[in-house]
N, C-alpha and C positions, 0 to 999 in steps of 0.2 A: 614555105612548099612542105610545111602540117598542113596548114591551114585550102591549101588549092587540093591537097591527098584526097582534106575531109569531105572537101563539097566534091568530088569528084563520086564519093562512096556514096553521100549523099541523093545524092544523082541521079547512081544505078540502082540505089534502092526505091529514088521515088519515079523510075521509069516503069518497076517491074509490082509498087503496090498503086502508086495514086494515089496515094495523099495530098499531095503538095496544096493539090487545087481546093483540095476537101477543108485541108485547114485552110487557108489565106482564104476561102469564104467565109468560115466564122469565123475567124481573126476582124473582117472586114465589114460585117453585116450591119445597118443599119442601126439606128437604136434613138430614138429619142434624145435630143442634146440636155436634158431639165432628169435623166434618170443616173448623172454621172456626180450620183450623189449618195453618202454616205448612208443612206436611209438601205439601198440595193444593194448592200454589199454580203449580207449574213447567208446568202443563198449559195455562193463560192467560197466563205468562209466553211461553210458546213460541208463542202464538196471535200476541201483544202482536208484538215480534222478526220473527217473520211481513208482520204488515203493514206494516212500516217496512221489509224490504226488496221488498215489492212498491212504495211510493210511492221511494223512490230507486233501485230497479231501472228502471222508468218513466224518471226520471232523466237516469239514466246510456243509456239508450236509444237517447237526443237527438243525443247526440253520438257513441254508440259506431259504428264501421265493420265490420258482422261479411263484414269481406271476409281473403280472406286476406296479399293486397297492405297494405292499410291499418288492422288490428284493431291490429296491436303500435301503430303510428302514431298513432294514434287514442285509446291509452290514457298514450302519454306525454304526449301535448296536456293530456288530464285532467289528468294529475299536475302538470306545469308549470308551462301556460297557462291556460286556462280557472280562473279565479276561483272558490277554492274547490271545483274538481276532485276535489283528490287530497283532502280530505275527505268528499267524496260517495263514491270509490270505495274510503274505508279504513270508512266506516259499511257499506258493502257488501259488502266483500269480510270483517269479522271479525263482523258479522249473521249473515251464512253458518255461520262456527265458533259461532258463539254460540245459535245457533236448533239447532243440531246438538247440542251438547254438552248442552243445556237438554230437548231431546227423549230422550239417554240417559237423564240424573236423572226428565225425569216415567215413561217404561218401567221403568226398576228400583225405582223405590216401587211403580206399579201392579203392578209383580211382587213386591214384599216385601208389602203390602196385602192381598194374592190378589186385584185387581180384578177378574181376567181370570176369573173363575170365574160362574160361573148366578149372574143368567140377564141375564151381561154380554159372553159370548163377541163376538157381534155388536163391539161395543163394541172391546175389544180388537186383533181383527182390520182393523181400520181403521184403530187407534193404529200397528199393523204398517205398514201400506200407507204410513199420512204418514210415520212412520219411515224408510224404504226410498223411497219419492218426494224425504224430506230430503237424504239421503246425495246422492240424483241430480243434484240441484239444485246440489248442492258440487259433485261432479265435476264438469258441466259447465258452471259459472261459470269451474273451475278454465280448462277449456278455454279458454272465450270472453278470457283474456291471450292463448294463442295464441303464449307465451315460448319459449326453450326446454323451458324444463322440461315446458308443454304442447303438444308439438308429439312430445318424444320419450318422455313419458310417455302421449298416448295411441297411441305406437306402440308400444309394450309391449303396454298393457289389448292392442291388437287381433292382437299376436302372440301371447299367455297362449290369447283368443278364437278363435283360427286354431289350437289343438293343438285343439279339438274334434274326435272324431270326426265324422261323413258333412256337420255342418253347417257345420264348423270357416267355411272355406272365403266359403261366402255369406255367414256370421252378419260376420264382415269386411265382405266391400264392401256390406254394408246400414248397418250403421254407420258407414262411412270412404263409404260416397256412391259409392265405386269401388275400384280397386285399390291406390288412392296414398292417403296426409292432403294433400290440397289445399286449391280452395275448394272445392267443393263438400260436404265431410267441418265445414268453420267454418259453413255454411252451416244442415245439418242439425242441427247442435251447436245455431246459434242458438237456428234455432225449436223445439228440445227446450227449452230453457234461458227462456227470454220466454212461448212460449204454451202448448206440451205438456205441458208435468209444472208449472207454476204452474195452471193452469187443472184438471190431475186432483187438486193439492193445497188449492185452494178446495172443489171438488164431496167430495171424503174430509174434507175439514175440518168443513163443512155437515152431512155425514152423521155423522160422531162427536158431531157436537152437539146431531143430533137424538139421537141414540141414548142418552146422557149426559139428556139433558131426561129422555128419556120413560120409564127403565131406570129411571135414579137415579143420582145422588154413592155412588160407593161408603162406606159404613158404617167407624167408624175398627175397625179389625181386632181383637176385645175375645180371649183365648185362652179355649177351650173354647166359644165360639160355630162351632159346625160349619153347614156350606153342604148343605141340603139339598133333592133338589127338592122333594120332596112337599111343605112347607113354610114356603120360606128367603121367596118373595113377600109369604104374609100376617105373617112375622114383620117384614120391615120399615118394608112401611106401619100397621105399630101403632107400631114406633122414630120412622114420622112422626111420630103423632097423639100421641103420649107424650112425644117429645125431639125433634120437628123444631122448623126457623124456616124464614122468608125467604128465597132466595139471596144478595138484598137487603134491606136494604143489609150486613147485617151478616156475614156469610158474602162479600161481594165487596170486606170493608174491606182484610184482607190481598191475594186476589189486585190489589189496587190499588198499593197500598206494594210488591208484590215485582215488578210489571213496574215500577211508576217506578224501582225501586234497581234493575233489568236496563239498562233502558234505558241511564238515569244512567253505569253503569258499560261501555255501551254505548259514550257519547259519548267518554269518556274515553280507552279505550283505543284509539280510532279518533282524537283529539285527541294521542295520545303513544306511540303502535306509525308511523301514517302507512299510509299504503294496503300493499297484498302486493302483490307486481311493479309489472309486467313484470318479470322477467330479462330473461336476451340474449336478441334478436330471432332466431328460429327459424330452423337455417343446416343442411340436411338434411347438409352436411360433415362437420361437427363430431361425429363419431360417437366419441368420447371421452368425451363427454356424460354424468353421472349425475343424470337426473333425477330430481327427489323430489314425490311428493302433497304435496296439504296438508294443516294437522294433523291433522283427521279419520281420513283415509286412510294416515299415516303407520304405523299400529302393523302396517297389514295389508303394506304394501309391504315395512317391516320381516322379517312372518313369511316373506312369496315369497321375498325375498333370500337368506334364511339357512335356508331348506329343502336339504337334500342333494336331490341333480339326479334320481336313482332315484327321488324324492315329486313333485316338482316340477309335473309332468300331473298327477297324477290329484289329488294335493290341490287343485290350481288350481280343477280342473270342480266338485270333488264339497265341497270345502269350503262356498263359499260357498252352495249348493246346500241339503246341510244343518242348515245355520242358518237359513236364510229358512224353512224346513219344519220345522223343531223351532219357529219362533216363532209360527207358523202352528197346527200341532199341540197346543200348548200348553190349548190355554181344554179342548180337545177328549179329550188326552188327564188332567188332573186340573184336573175343572170343577165336582168339587163336597171336599168335608171341609175342613181348618183351613185355616185365611186368616193368624193369627196370624204371626208371622215368628219369635214366641217358641215354635213348636210345630212350631218347621218349620226344621227346624239344616240340613238338606241344602241348602235354597232357600239360605239366610244361607252356606250353603258356597259355592256355585255363584257368588252377587253379587261376592264378596270373590274368589276366584280368576280372574275374567273383568279388574274392575277391575285387579288386580296384574298380571296378564299382557299389558293392555292399554298401563297406564302403559310397564312393562319395555322391551311392543317400540315406543313411541313413544319413550320415549328411546334405544332403540339404533339408531330409523331418523332420526336427525341424524345418526349417522357408517356408516352403513352400505349399504357398495355396492351397485348391481342384480348379482346375481351369477346368477341362470336362467340357462343356455346355452340361449337362443332359437333358433331352427329356421335360424336364415337365418345365423349367427355363423360367423366364422372355425372353427369347432368341427367344421362341414362339411365334413366331405369332398368335396375334386372326385373326382365318376365316373371310373372308370381309363382308360374306354373312350371320353374325351376328351384320355386323356394321352399315350394310343400313336399310334407315330412322331410326336410334337411332335420339330419343330426344338428344337433349345437357347433361342433366343429366344423362341416362341411356352409355353415350357415356365414360361417368366420371366413371362409374360404372365398364365397360369394362376398363379402363387403370388402376385401380384398383385392379383390380380380377391381372389384367398383373405384377403392379409394386410386388404388394403383395406375387407376384409367388404361387398364391394359384390354377395356373394348374403345381403347385409341385408334387400334391395330386391328380387333378380333371381333367380329359381329354374336349377337347371343341374340335367338328368335328375329332375324332377319334385319339389326337392326344395330349401329357400329362398326368398324371401322370396317375398311377394308383392304388393306395390308398384308393380314396374314387372313391364315386356315378358320372359316368359322368355329364357332365352344359347343355346338348345338351336339355337334357326334363326335368330338375330338374325342371319349372312353373308347369308341369303337377303331381307336386308329392308332392309340398308342396305351401301353399296359401304363402300370401305377407307379413301374420304374424309370419306363420310359418318360413319362409325364416332370419325374421329378430332374430324369438328365437333362428335359427342354426342358426345365425352368432355369438352373444352374447355372448349365454351361450352354443353352442356347444348343443352334443350330439349324443352318439354311440362314436363314434373310435374318432368323428373329436375334436381338443377341443377349448376352450372359445376363443373369438377374442375380446370381448367385451371391452378387454384394451388394444389391438389394435388398436382400430378403433375411430376415433371421430361419433360423433351420423351423421355428413353430411355424414363421407367415405358408413358408415351403409346403408342410403339409398342411397343413387346413390348404391350401390353393388346391392341391392333389386332391386332395376330399372332397373339395367341390365337383373337381371336374368329373375326379370317377362314377358320378353319379349321371354325366350329359352323354347317355348314348338314346337314340329313337326305342322306340316302344317296340317290341317283336324282335331289335337286334342286340345279340350280345354282345358286349363289354369287349376292348381286346384283351388275351391272356397271356402269358406265356408260353408257346410250342410244347417247351418240354415238360411241363409238369400234364398232369389230366387236369380234360373240364371235371367242372364241380356238377356235379348230380341237379338235373332241372328241373329237382323235385324242394329245391331245396332256395328259390327266388330271394335274389336282393330286400333285404328288409325296408328299403328307400325305394319312393318311384321312381324309375328313368323318367328323365328330360322330356317333358312338355306333356305331363297325365299328373292327371291331380293325385 
């Protein structure tokens, strides 16, 4: 009785949506018999994990607070107060890692089987798009934790982007939502992680699956079976007529089993290992931190950290671009010819080399400290003009600004960080008392350094900053006090003058 009612409702819905024929056609479309192999299950397994990510992400969004002040606290609440909140976070966090790994295996299988060749060039292109979106999803997910690793890791990424010629500063401003890492930064990444990237992923998955159905699943690569543009499509359809079968149920059985095993492994991993982070609460005053990304990006972190200084900027800016262009160009460079890996030893060597290099760098990344010399760190010399004619106290302040790495956020002489305002004319904006208060108590997006500096150090820093005003422009003063007579110029020359 109930079954008949359900069938009636189903027929009523299908009569209006007209989806039954489309679903039946997709399930019954013919595929080569030899694709019912365990080598062909990684694409569907990746899709299954992505669907799980959507559901766990929605559940997390019900509790997560996307604000710089409350993001970290909301994750602590999920870990220790919300019933099974820790398990939900573990499923979502490890699901991202599973999805990246499965995507890598799937792309490796497609590459080794020559499934990117004619007429499946667009299928590969959208597969690369899915791979890049998956990596972006994993990276923005780490930012959502907004812990010490996420804060400083994002700062390092911003510093790398800032090296790009011409567009560097604008690119950093676009990514961070301003010159510094703040509330707008997290809001921007939350929008990307929850709305923009999932939407692009769903759309790309739809196009990718449509291409798979329309063009067909790549047959098992037999040695000697050469891909020729003139004859391949005819030969493929003859293969389907001669040795093809419906995708469902025969060919789909291994996909279902593999997806079930992957989900079981994910459930066990989440239960045994637990959630990823959050680590310490983000604190810009802790400059000795050594941020490290999540597992999928650990090899890249290790590679950049081990690069010699003279190669850093060039490889950081050109390496990822060259890799992405190479992936997109592959089917157009090598779109015909042999598919079997047995006849493509160079391709096998490339895959083995990549996995050995990535595996080694990932292992090294566990202990490799961040080493690139960023633009605003203490290795950047203080401009000579800002040191001439200064008193010993003011010179001591300049040394402290150098050693305390203030230029990680503030520029001097056009060089340094872009997160905070430049120091070249700071004395025209703040009076001495305001400078002291700003250093001790912070304000705006600047943290308080009162606990990190002694009174003598604060006096020295403020004494140096008081001299930072352009020639011909008087320093800021308290409006309640009369202006000093211009006949008594300051003993020290203003910034930028000898």
